[in-house]
All heavy atoms as a GROMACS GRO file, in nm:
protein
  483
    1MET      N    1   0.027   0.715  -0.634
    1MET     CA    2  -0.078   0.688  -0.532
    1MET      C    3  -0.130   0.554  -0.565
    1MET      O    4  -0.150   0.528  -0.689
    1MET     CB    5  -0.179   0.799  -0.532
    1MET     CG    6  -0.123   0.942  -0.511
    1MET     SD    7  -0.077   0.963  -0.342
    1MET     CE    8  -0.198   1.088  -0.298
    2ILE      N    9  -0.161   0.478  -0.463
    2ILE     CA   10  -0.226   0.344  -0.485
    2ILE      C   11  -0.346   0.333  -0.401
    2ILE      O   12  -0.354   0.389  -0.296
    2ILE     CB   13  -0.125   0.222  -0.455
    2ILE    CG1   14  -0.085   0.223  -0.315
    2ILE    CG2   15  -0.001   0.234  -0.552
    2ILE    CD1   16  -0.011   0.092  -0.272
    3SER      N   17  -0.443   0.259  -0.454
    3SER     CA   18  -0.566   0.234  -0.375
    3SER      C   19  -0.556   0.105  -0.308
    3SER      O   20  -0.517  -0.008  -0.357
    3SER     CB   21  -0.683   0.225  -0.483
    3SER     OG   22  -0.801   0.190  -0.424
    4VAL      N   23  -0.591   0.101  -0.175
    4VAL     CA   24  -0.600  -0.010  -0.089
    4VAL      C   25  -0.726  -0.012  -0.010
    4VAL      O   26  -0.806   0.091  -0.014
    4VAL     CB   27  -0.477  -0.016   0.005
    4VAL    CG1   28  -0.353  -0.041  -0.071
    4VAL    CG2   29  -0.474   0.107   0.088
    5THR      N   30  -0.764  -0.123   0.053
    5THR     CA   31  -0.889  -0.135   0.122
    5THR      C   32  -0.870  -0.180   0.267
    5THR      O   33  -0.794  -0.272   0.305
    5THR     CB   34  -0.962  -0.256   0.055
    5THR    OG1   35  -0.962  -0.241  -0.088
    5THR    CG2   36  -1.113  -0.266   0.104
    6LYS      N   37  -0.934  -0.095   0.362
    6LYS     CA   38  -0.935  -0.125   0.503
    6LYS      C   39  -1.012  -0.252   0.522
    6LYS      O   40  -1.088  -0.296   0.440
    6LYS     CB   41  -0.987  -0.016   0.576
    6LYS     CG   42  -0.911   0.115   0.582
    6LYS     CD   43  -0.983   0.223   0.662
    6LYS     CE   44  -0.909   0.353   0.658
    6LYS     NZ   45  -0.961   0.448   0.742
    7LEU      N   46  -0.997  -0.311   0.645
    7LEU     CA   47  -1.059  -0.432   0.680
    7LEU      C   48  -1.219  -0.422   0.675
    7LEU      O   49  -1.281  -0.518   0.662
    7LEU     CB   50  -1.011  -0.491   0.813
    7LEU     CG   51  -0.871  -0.534   0.814
    7LEU    CD1   52  -0.839  -0.586   0.950
    7LEU    CD2   53  -0.839  -0.634   0.708
    8ASN      N   54  -1.265  -0.299   0.702
    8ASN     CA   55  -1.404  -0.277   0.702
    8ASN      C   56  -1.461  -0.252   0.561
    8ASN      O   57  -1.582  -0.227   0.547
    8ASN     CB   58  -1.439  -0.156   0.800
    8ASN     CG   59  -1.390  -0.022   0.745
    8ASN    OD1   60  -1.326  -0.017   0.638
    8ASN    ND2   61  -1.409   0.082   0.817
    9GLY      N   62  -1.374  -0.258   0.457
    9GLY     CA   63  -1.423  -0.245   0.323
    9GLY      C   64  -1.401  -0.105   0.264
    9GLY      O   65  -1.423  -0.082   0.139
   10ASP      N   66  -1.372  -0.012   0.346
   10ASP     CA   67  -1.354   0.125   0.295
   10ASP      C   68  -1.226   0.133   0.207
   10ASP      O   69  -1.121   0.081   0.257
   10ASP     CB   70  -1.341   0.233   0.405
   10ASP     CG   71  -1.467   0.258   0.479
   10ASP    OD1   72  -1.569   0.217   0.434
   10ASP    OD2   73  -1.464   0.312   0.596
   11GLU      N   74  -1.230   0.194   0.093
   11GLU     CA   75  -1.116   0.204   0.008
   11GLU      C   76  -1.053   0.343   0.027
   11GLU      O   77  -1.122   0.442   0.054
   11GLU     CB   78  -1.166   0.193  -0.147
   11GLU     CG   79  -1.057   0.167  -0.231
   11GLU     CD   80  -1.112   0.132  -0.377
   11GLU    OE1   81  -1.189   0.032  -0.389
   11GLU    OE2   82  -1.079   0.207  -0.466
   12PHE      N   83  -0.921   0.351   0.025
   12PHE     CA   84  -0.856   0.476   0.038
   12PHE      C   85  -0.723   0.471  -0.042
   12PHE      O   86  -0.678   0.372  -0.090
   12PHE     CB   87  -0.829   0.514   0.180
   12PHE     CG   88  -0.735   0.419   0.261
   12PHE    CD1   89  -0.608   0.459   0.287
   12PHE    CD2   90  -0.773   0.294   0.301
   12PHE    CE1   91  -0.516   0.378   0.343
   12PHE    CE2   92  -0.684   0.208   0.370
   12PHE     CZ   93  -0.553   0.252   0.389
   13ILE      N   94  -0.666   0.591  -0.052
   13ILE     CA   95  -0.543   0.603  -0.132
   13ILE      C   96  -0.420   0.626  -0.044
   13ILE      O   97  -0.424   0.707   0.056
   13ILE     CB   98  -0.558   0.721  -0.229
   13ILE    CG1   99  -0.684   0.718  -0.310
   13ILE    CG2  100  -0.429   0.749  -0.321
   13ILE    CD1  101  -0.690   0.608  -0.405
   14VAL      N  102  -0.312   0.564  -0.082
   14VAL     CA  103  -0.184   0.573  -0.003
   14VAL      C  104  -0.075   0.628  -0.104
   14VAL      O  105  -0.074   0.584  -0.219
   14VAL     CB  106  -0.147   0.441   0.052
   14VAL    CG1  107   0.001   0.446   0.114
   14VAL    CG2  108  -0.240   0.387   0.155
   15ASN      N  109  -0.003   0.723  -0.058
   15ASN     CA  110   0.112   0.766  -0.136
   15ASN      C  111   0.217   0.665  -0.145
   15ASN      O  112   0.279   0.629  -0.030
   15ASN     CB  113   0.168   0.900  -0.075
   15ASN     CG  114   0.272   0.963  -0.155
   15ASN    OD1  115   0.348   0.893  -0.233
   15ASN    ND2  116   0.301   1.092  -0.138
   16ALA      N  117   0.245   0.598  -0.251
   16ALA     CA  118   0.338   0.491  -0.259
   16ALA      C  119   0.482   0.522  -0.214
   16ALA      O  120   0.556   0.444  -0.164
   16ALA     CB  121   0.344   0.440  -0.394
   17ASP      N  122   0.510   0.651  -0.229
   17ASP     CA  123   0.645   0.699  -0.188
   17ASP      C  124   0.668   0.709  -0.039
   17ASP      O  125   0.780   0.721   0.010
   17ASP     CB  126   0.680   0.828  -0.248
   17ASP     CG  127   0.695   0.820  -0.402
   17ASP    OD1  128   0.736   0.722  -0.452
   17ASP    OD2  129   0.650   0.915  -0.474
   18MET      N  130   0.552   0.704   0.038
   18MET     CA  131   0.558   0.716   0.184
   18MET      C  132   0.561   0.580   0.254
   18MET      O  133   0.575   0.574   0.377
   18MET     CB  134   0.436   0.795   0.235
   18MET     CG  135   0.431   0.938   0.177
   18MET     SD  136   0.570   1.034   0.205
   18MET     CE  137   0.542   1.075   0.380
   19ILE      N  138   0.557   0.469   0.173
   19ILE     CA  139   0.556   0.339   0.241
   19ILE      C  140   0.702   0.303   0.278
   19ILE      O  141   0.798   0.306   0.200
   19ILE     CB  142   0.502   0.230   0.137
   19ILE    CG1  143   0.357   0.250   0.114
   19ILE    CG2  144   0.522   0.090   0.204
   19ILE    CD1  145   0.300   0.159   0.004
   20GLU      N  146   0.717   0.272   0.409
   20GLU     CA  147   0.851   0.238   0.458
   20GLU      C  148   0.869   0.080   0.454
   20GLU      O  149   0.964   0.032   0.399
   20GLU     CB  150   0.863   0.281   0.612
   20GLU     CG  151   1.004   0.252   0.661
   20GLU     CD  152   1.016   0.307   0.804
   20GLU    OE1  153   0.914   0.344   0.871
   20GLU    OE2  154   1.129   0.315   0.845
   21PHE      N  155   0.761   0.013   0.506
   21PHE     CA  156   0.764  -0.137   0.487
   21PHE      C  157   0.629  -0.200   0.498
   21PHE      O  158   0.529  -0.136   0.544
   21PHE     CB  159   0.867  -0.204   0.581
   21PHE     CG  160   0.840  -0.185   0.728
   21PHE    CD1  161   0.767  -0.265   0.799
   21PHE    CD2  162   0.899  -0.072   0.792
   21PHE    CE1  163   0.742  -0.249   0.929
   21PHE    CE2  164   0.873  -0.059   0.927
   21PHE     CZ  165   0.796  -0.145   0.998
   22ILE      N  166   0.613  -0.322   0.452
   22ILE     CA  167   0.484  -0.387   0.457
   22ILE      C  168   0.513  -0.532   0.520
   22ILE      O  169   0.608  -0.587   0.493
   22ILE     CB  170   0.437  -0.418   0.301
   22ILE    CG1  171   0.420  -0.286   0.233
   22ILE    CG2  172   0.302  -0.492   0.310
   22ILE    CD1  173   0.400  -0.306   0.085
   23GLU      N  174   0.416  -0.566   0.612
   23GLU     CA  175   0.434  -0.693   0.669
   23GLU      C  176   0.301  -0.770   0.686
   23GLU      O  177   0.193  -0.698   0.685
   23GLU     CB  178   0.491  -0.680   0.815
   23GLU     CG  179   0.428  -0.586   0.906
   23GLU     CD  180   0.515  -0.557   1.036
   23GLU    OE1  181   0.590  -0.634   1.076
   23GLU    OE2  182   0.489  -0.444   1.087
   24GLU      N  183   0.306  -0.895   0.679
   24GLU     CA  184   0.186  -0.982   0.700
   24GLU      C  185   0.199  -1.048   0.838
   24GLU      O  186   0.295  -1.125   0.861
   24GLU     CB  187   0.167  -1.082   0.585
   24GLU     CG  188   0.138  -1.021   0.458
   24GLU     CD  189   0.120  -1.117   0.343
   24GLU    OE1  190   0.143  -1.232   0.362
   24GLU    OE2  191   0.077  -1.071   0.234
   25THR      N  192   0.086  -1.016   0.920
   25THR     CA  193   0.107  -1.070   1.063
   25THR      C  194  -0.012  -1.142   1.117
   25THR      O  195  -0.035  -1.129   1.249
   25THR     CB  196   0.146  -0.951   1.150
   25THR    OG1  197   0.040  -0.856   1.147
   25THR    CG2  198   0.277  -0.889   1.116
   26PRO      N  199  -0.108  -1.212   1.070
   26PRO     CA  200  -0.132  -1.243   0.932
   26PRO      C  201  -0.201  -1.142   0.848
   26PRO      O  202  -0.191  -1.138   0.726
   26PRO     CB  203  -0.215  -1.366   0.938
   26PRO     CG  204  -0.294  -1.356   1.054
   26PRO     CD  205  -0.204  -1.278   1.149
   27ASP      N  206  -0.255  -1.032   0.912
   27ASP     CA  207  -0.312  -0.919   0.838
   27ASP      C  208  -0.202  -0.840   0.775
   27ASP      O  209  -0.089  -0.838   0.828
   27ASP     CB  210  -0.391  -0.833   0.928
   27ASP     CG  211  -0.524  -0.898   0.982
   27ASP    OD1  212  -0.584  -0.982   0.905
   27ASP    OD2  213  -0.567  -0.868   1.088
   28THR      N  214  -0.231  -0.771   0.669
   28THR     CA  215  -0.122  -0.698   0.600
   28THR      C  216  -0.127  -0.560   0.661
   28THR      O  217  -0.228  -0.487   0.668
   28THR     CB  218  -0.154  -0.685   0.446
   28THR    OG1  219  -0.165  -0.822   0.396
   28THR    CG2  220  -0.039  -0.612   0.378
   29VAL      N  221  -0.006  -0.520   0.710
   29VAL     CA  222   0.011  -0.396   0.777
   29VAL      C  223   0.111  -0.307   0.692
   29VAL      O  224   0.220  -0.351   0.659
   29VAL     CB  225   0.062  -0.411   0.916
   29VAL    CG1  226   0.095  -0.266   0.982
   29VAL    CG2  227  -0.023  -0.487   1.001
   30ILE      N  228   0.069  -0.186   0.650
   30ILE     CA  229   0.148  -0.090   0.576
   30ILE      C  230   0.203   0.005   0.679
   30ILE      O  231   0.119   0.074   0.746
   30ILE     CB  232   0.074  -0.023   0.463
   30ILE    CG1  233   0.014  -0.118   0.363
   30ILE    CG2  234   0.163   0.081   0.395
   30ILE    CD1  235  -0.072  -0.058   0.258
   31SER      N  236   0.332   0.015   0.691
   31SER     CA  237   0.395   0.115   0.780
   31SER      C  238   0.447   0.240   0.692
   31SER      O  239   0.524   0.204   0.600
   31SER     CB  240   0.505   0.057   0.857
   31SER     OG  241   0.462  -0.042   0.955
   32LEU      N  242   0.401   0.351   0.733
   32LEU     CA  243   0.445   0.465   0.651
   32LEU      C  244   0.562   0.539   0.720
   32LEU      O  245   0.586   0.516   0.839
   32LEU     CB  246   0.330   0.565   0.646
   32LEU     CG  247   0.198   0.504   0.578
   32LEU    CD1  248   0.092   0.610   0.587
   32LEU    CD2  249   0.226   0.463   0.439
   33ILE      N  250   0.639   0.622   0.652
   33ILE     CA  251   0.760   0.687   0.708
   33ILE      C  252   0.714   0.779   0.816
   33ILE      O  253   0.799   0.819   0.898
   33ILE     CB  254   0.851   0.747   0.605
   33ILE    CG1  255   0.777   0.849   0.516
   33ILE    CG2  256   0.902   0.640   0.508
   33ILE    CD1  257   0.861   0.934   0.424
   34SER      N  258   0.590   0.817   0.824
   34SER     CA  259   0.536   0.908   0.930
   34SER      C  260   0.529   0.838   1.063
   34SER      O  261   0.511   0.900   1.163
   34SER     CB  262   0.407   0.966   0.886
   34SER     OG  263   0.306   0.865   0.880
   35GLY      N  264   0.533   0.697   1.054
   35GLY     CA  265   0.509   0.619   1.180
   35GLY      C  266   0.377   0.562   1.187
   35GLY      O  267   0.339   0.469   1.267
   36LYS      N  268   0.283   0.614   1.098
   36LYS     CA  269   0.147   0.559   1.098
   36LYS      C  270   0.142   0.417   1.031
   36LYS      O  271   0.221   0.392   0.945
   36LYS     CB  272   0.049   0.657   1.023
   36LYS     CG  273  -0.091   0.621   1.022
   36LYS     CD  274  -0.179   0.723   0.942
   36LYS     CE  275  -0.317   0.676   0.959
   36LYS     NZ  276  -0.412   0.781   0.907
   37LYS      N  277   0.049   0.334   1.086
   37LYS     CA  278   0.043   0.203   1.038
   37LYS      C  279  -0.107   0.185   0.990
   37LYS      O  280  -0.201   0.236   1.060
   37LYS     CB  281   0.068   0.096   1.143
   37LYS     CG  282   0.211   0.100   1.174
   37LYS     CD  283   0.250  -0.011   1.280
   37LYS     CE  284   0.390   0.000   1.321
   37LYS     NZ  285   0.475  -0.108   1.301
   38VAL      N  286  -0.127   0.114   0.876
   38VAL     CA  287  -0.261   0.094   0.828
   38VAL      C  288  -0.269  -0.064   0.795
   38VAL      O  289  -0.184  -0.112   0.734
   38VAL     CB  290  -0.288   0.174   0.696
   38VAL    CG1  291  -0.430   0.158   0.651
   38VAL    CG2  292  -0.252   0.313   0.716
   39VAL      N  293  -0.385  -0.121   0.852
   39VAL     CA  294  -0.410  -0.263   0.817
   39VAL      C  295  -0.503  -0.267   0.700
   39VAL      O  296  -0.610  -0.198   0.700
   39VAL     CB  297  -0.475  -0.331   0.945
   39VAL    CG1  298  -0.502  -0.473   0.909
   39VAL    CG2  299  -0.397  -0.317   1.071
   40VAL      N  300  -0.465  -0.346   0.603
   40VAL     CA  301  -0.548  -0.353   0.477
   40VAL      C  302  -0.575  -0.491   0.442
   40VAL      O  303  -0.516  -0.596   0.483
   40VAL     CB  304  -0.471  -0.286   0.363
   40VAL    CG1  305  -0.447  -0.137   0.388
   40VAL    CG2  306  -0.336  -0.351   0.335
   41LYS      N  307  -0.673  -0.517   0.353
   41LYS     CA  308  -0.722  -0.645   0.306
   41LYS      C  309  -0.626  -0.704   0.206
   41LYS      O  310  -0.602  -0.826   0.206
   41LYS     CB  311  -0.858  -0.640   0.230
   41LYS     CG  312  -0.973  -0.621   0.335
   41LYS     CD  313  -1.100  -0.633   0.250
   41LYS     CE  314  -1.216  -0.626   0.341
   41LYS     NZ  315  -1.349  -0.633   0.267
   42GLU      N  316  -0.558  -0.627   0.123
   42GLU     CA  317  -0.471  -0.671   0.021
   42GLU      C  318  -0.350  -0.751   0.076
   42GLU      O  319  -0.299  -0.714   0.192
   42GLU     CB  320  -0.413  -0.554  -0.070
   42GLU     CG  321  -0.517  -0.498  -0.162
   42GLU     CD  322  -0.605  -0.394  -0.090
   42GLU    OE1  323  -0.588  -0.373   0.031
   42GLU    OE2  324  -0.700  -0.347  -0.160
   43LYS      N  325  -0.297  -0.851   0.006
   43LYS     CA  326  -0.182  -0.918   0.041
   43LYS      C  327  -0.056  -0.835   0.002
   43LYS      O  328  -0.056  -0.745  -0.074
   43LYS     CB  329  -0.169  -1.058  -0.030
   43LYS     CG  330  -0.281  -1.151   0.014
   43LYS     CD  331  -0.258  -1.189   0.165
   43LYS     CE  332  -0.366  -1.287   0.213
   43LYS     NZ  333  -0.356  -1.304   0.346
   44LYS      N  334   0.059  -0.870   0.070
   44LYS     CA  335   0.182  -0.796   0.048
   44LYS      C  336   0.215  -0.788  -0.104
   44LYS      O  337   0.255  -0.682  -0.160
   44LYS     CB  338   0.294  -0.863   0.129
   44LYS     CG  339   0.432  -0.811   0.119
   44LYS     CD  340   0.529  -0.872   0.211
   44LYS     CE  341   0.524  -1.014   0.205
   44LYS     NZ  342   0.627  -1.083   0.288
   45GLY      N  343   0.205  -0.902  -0.172
   45GLY     CA  344   0.242  -0.915  -0.314
   45GLY      C  345   0.156  -0.823  -0.398
   45GLY      O  346   0.203  -0.765  -0.507
   46ASP      N  347   0.023  -0.807  -0.365
   46ASP     CA  348  -0.078  -0.721  -0.433
   46ASP      C  349  -0.027  -0.577  -0.418
   46ASP      O  350  -0.028  -0.498  -0.519
   46ASP     CB  351  -0.210  -0.738  -0.390
   46ASP     CG  352  -0.262  -0.874  -0.416
   46ASP    OD1  353  -0.222  -0.944  -0.517
   46ASP    OD2  354  -0.350  -0.922  -0.333
   47ILE      N  355   0.014  -0.536  -0.304
   47ILE     CA  356   0.063  -0.399  -0.279
   47ILE      C  357   0.186  -0.365  -0.360
   47ILE      O  358   0.199  -0.266  -0.426
   47ILE     CB  359   0.073  -0.373  -0.127
   47ILE    CG1  360  -0.059  -0.391  -0.064
   47ILE    CG2  361   0.132  -0.229  -0.105
   47ILE    CD1  362  -0.058  -0.390   0.088
   48ILE      N  363   0.281  -0.463  -0.356
   48ILE     CA  364   0.405  -0.444  -0.434
   48ILE      C  365   0.369  -0.431  -0.579
   48ILE      O  366   0.425  -0.338  -0.649
   48ILE     CB  367   0.497  -0.560  -0.409
   48ILE    CG1  368   0.543  -0.558  -0.262
   48ILE    CG2  369   0.618  -0.563  -0.502
   48ILE    CD1  370   0.618  -0.681  -0.210
   49ARG      N  371   0.284  -0.515  -0.634
   49ARG     CA  372   0.249  -0.507  -0.768
   49ARG      C  373   0.187  -0.362  -0.803
   49ARG      O  374   0.208  -0.304  -0.900
   49ARG     CB  375   0.136  -0.611  -0.806
   49ARG     CG  376   0.094  -0.614  -0.949
   49ARG     CD  377  -0.022  -0.713  -0.976
   49ARG     NE  378  -0.123  -0.715  -0.877
   49ARG     CZ  379  -0.227  -0.625  -0.874
   49ARG    NH1  380  -0.233  -0.525  -0.965
   49ARG    NH2  381  -0.320  -0.631  -0.783
   50LYS      N  382   0.090  -0.317  -0.722
   50LYS     CA  383   0.037  -0.177  -0.736
   50LYS      C  384   0.139  -0.075  -0.742
   50LYS      O  385   0.128   0.024  -0.812
   50LYS     CB  386  -0.068  -0.153  -0.628
   50LYS     CG  387  -0.195  -0.235  -0.643
   50LYS     CD  388  -0.300  -0.202  -0.536
   50LYS     CE  389  -0.425  -0.282  -0.552
   50LYS     NZ  390  -0.538  -0.227  -0.480
   51VAL      N  391   0.233  -0.079  -0.639
   51VAL     CA  392   0.338   0.022  -0.641
   51VAL      C  393   0.428   0.014  -0.764
   51VAL      O  394   0.457   0.122  -0.823
   51VAL     CB  395   0.430  -0.001  -0.518
   51VAL    CG1  396   0.550   0.085  -0.520
   51VAL    CG2  397   0.352   0.029  -0.388
   52ILE      N  398   0.454  -0.102  -0.817
   52ILE     CA  399   0.534  -0.115  -0.944
   52ILE      C  400   0.459  -0.060  -1.063
   52ILE      O  401   0.515   0.025  -1.139
   52ILE     CB  402   0.578  -0.256  -0.970
   52ILE    CG1  403   0.676  -0.300  -0.862
   52ILE    CG2  404   0.629  -0.279  -1.108
   52ILE    CD1  405   0.706  -0.455  -0.861
   53GLU      N  406   0.334  -0.091  -1.067
   53GLU     CA  407   0.246  -0.039  -1.172
   53GLU      C  408   0.238   0.120  -1.168
   53GLU      O  409   0.255   0.191  -1.267
   53GLU     CB  410   0.105  -0.090  -1.166
   53GLU     CG  411   0.098  -0.240  -1.218
   53GLU     CD  412  -0.047  -0.288  -1.186
   53GLU    OE1  413  -0.140  -0.222  -1.148
   53GLU    OE2  414  -0.061  -0.418  -1.203
   54TYR      N  415   0.227   0.176  -1.045
   54TYR     CA  416   0.222   0.315  -1.030
   54TYR      C  417   0.349   0.390  -1.074
   54TYR      O  418   0.353   0.484  -1.150
   54TYR     CB  419   0.188   0.352  -0.879
   54TYR     CG  420   0.212   0.490  -0.840
   54TYR    CD1  421   0.129   0.588  -0.888
   54TYR    CD2  422   0.317   0.535  -0.770
   54TYR    CE1  423   0.155   0.729  -0.854
   54TYR    CE2  424   0.351   0.659  -0.731
   54TYR     CZ  425   0.264   0.759  -0.782
   54TYR     OH  426   0.281   0.894  -0.750
   55LYS      N  427   0.459   0.322  -1.033
   55LYS     CA  428   0.592   0.384  -1.072
   55LYS      C  429   0.622   0.380  -1.218
   55LYS      O  430   0.672   0.463  -1.270
   55LYS     CB  431   0.704   0.306  -0.996
   55LYS     CG  432   0.695   0.313  -0.840
   55LYS     CD  433   0.760   0.446  -0.794
   55LYS     CE  434   0.756   0.442  -0.644
   55LYS     NZ  435   0.831   0.562  -0.597
   56ARG      N  436   0.574   0.256  -1.280
   56ARG     CA  437   0.591   0.255  -1.426
   56ARG      C  438   0.512   0.360  -1.493
   56ARG      O  439   0.551   0.424  -1.592
   56ARG     CB  440   0.537   0.123  -1.475
   56ARG     CG  441   0.644   0.008  -1.446
   56ARG     CD  442   0.600  -0.118  -1.511
   56ARG     NE  443   0.694  -0.222  -1.491
   56ARG     CZ  444   0.678  -0.349  -1.470
   56ARG    NH1  445   0.546  -0.387  -1.480
   56ARG    NH2  446   0.776  -0.438  -1.447
   57LYS      N  447   0.386   0.386  -1.439
   57LYS     CA  448   0.301   0.491  -1.508
   57LYS      C  449   0.364   0.631  -1.494
   57LYS      O  450   0.372   0.699  -1.594
   57LYS     CB  451   0.170   0.500  -1.439
   57LYS     CG  452   0.068   0.406  -1.483
   57LYS     CD  453  -0.064   0.426  -1.410
   57LYS     CE  454  -0.157   0.313  -1.438
   57LYS     NZ  455  -0.293   0.333  -1.368
   58ILE      N  456   0.420   0.670  -1.383
   58ILE     CA  457   0.482   0.800  -1.366
   58ILE      C  458   0.618   0.818  -1.443
   58ILE      O  459   0.648   0.923  -1.488
   58ILE     CB  460   0.488   0.848  -1.221
   58ILE    CG1  461   0.582   0.756  -1.134
   58ILE    CG2  462   0.359   0.854  -1.153
   58ILE    CD1  463   0.611   0.812  -1.001
   59MET      N  464   0.685   0.703  -1.454
   59MET     CA  465   0.812   0.707  -1.525
   59MET      C  466   0.798   0.709  -1.678
   59MET      O  467   0.881   0.772  -1.741
   59MET     CB  468   0.898   0.582  -1.493
   59MET     CG  469   0.937   0.576  -1.349
   59MET     SD  470   1.031   0.724  -1.296
   59MET     CE  471   1.188   0.649  -1.287
   60SER      N  472   0.683   0.671  -1.726
   60SER     CA  473   0.655   0.675  -1.872
   60SER      C  474   0.592   0.803  -1.914
   60SER      O  475   0.584   0.829  -2.032
   60SER     CB  476   0.569   0.559  -1.913
   60SER     OG  477   0.444   0.570  -1.857
   61SER      N  478   0.554   0.888  -1.817
   61SER     CA  479   0.490   1.012  -1.852
   61SER      C  480   0.595   1.115  -1.899
   61SER      O  481   0.705   1.130  -1.864
   61SER     CB  482   0.418   1.065  -1.730
   61SER     OG  483   0.312   0.976  -1.699
   0.00000   0.00000   0.00000
């Protein structure tokens, strides 16, 4: 799970395994495999970094 921020400043958690793709249009949009899309403040690279950190944590457990 990773923490991201909506444009209004609200922070929420996304299941990293449910992310289908991320695009910057110029806002960053996370598309989930459910079809839901979420616009967030973080840049694409920041989200990728968070996902990698999360995966490393669960793999080392």
